[in-house]
N, C-alpha and C positions, 0 to 999 in steps of 0.2 A: 504494500500500500504506500502511496505517496502522501506527502504532508498535507496537501490540499484536500484530498478525499477524506481524511480523518476528521477535519474540522468543518466540512461542508454541512450545511443544514438542508435536509430534504424538505422542500416546500410542498404544501398541498397534501400532507399526510396526517392531518389532524383528524382523529376519529372521535367518536362520542365519549370515549373514556378520557381522552386528553382534555376535551372541552369541559367535562364535568370536573376534573381535577383543577383546571384553571379557575373555574367559577368558584369552587370551594375555597381555594387559596385566596382569591380576591375577597370573598366574604370574611375569611379569617383575618386577613391583613387590614382591611378597611372598615369592616362592620357594615351592617345593613343600612345605617343612616347616612353614611358618608358616600356610598356608591351612587345614589341618585344625584347628589351634588356634583360628583366628579363627571357623571355622564352629561349633566346639564351644562357644565363648563365646557366639556368636549364638543357638545352640539353647538354651543355659542361660538366657539373658536372656529369650527368648520364653516359655520354660516358666514362669519366675518371673512374668512379666507376666500370663500366662493365669491362673495360680493367684491372683494378687492381684486380678484383675478378677472372677474367680468368687467370691472371698471378699467383695468389695465388693457384688456383686449379692446374695449371700445375706444380708449384713448389712442392706442396704436393704429386702429383702423381709421380713425378720424385724421390722424397725422399722415397716414399714407394717402388718404383722399385729398388732403390739402396740398401735399407735395405733388400729386399728379395734376391737380388743378393749376398749380404754379407753373408746371412744365408745359401744360397746354397753353397757358396765357403767353409764355415766352415764345412759342412757335408762331 
């Protein structure tokens, strides 16, 4: 075996047993009251990230359109 294959993580192999173990560990570490707060914060963060990325996409599209209009006016 080579060095890389020893430490590689096989993705997509989570079964029901692994998921149950992860959920139980999360409950033990954070408790039943803290998990909803963590998920709410995660959801808020994802929502803000999506809004920011959409705004960035719109800004870049508007910038490209304005650049193409300037080029058309120069011709």
